C-alpha positions, 0 to 999 in steps of 0.5 A: 352849668345847669340845663332846663327841660319843659316835660307836656304830655301826649297821647298816639294812637295805633290800631297794630299795637302799644309800641307804634302807640308810643312810635307812632306819638314820640315820630310826630312829637320829633318834628318838632319839639328837638332835641327829646331826651326821653318818654315815659308811659303813663297809662294804656287803654284802648279803644274796642268795637264789636267786640274786637281792640278797635286802638291803642291808646296811650300817654306818655308824658315826652322832656326836652332839654331847652335850648340856651 
């Protein structure tokens, strides 16, 4: 028997780091999506204010198994 997975794209943010932005996005998605299997960072970027990094932003692809 084979499995089917769905792929969605998320944007995670953090004022601390890219790693925290990833963790925030995955944790929030896990509140409603069950069986998250993996993620892929597609893009990293950030916001700057007054010459300082204000926010870290990541675009993630998240894959999860569809229930049989």
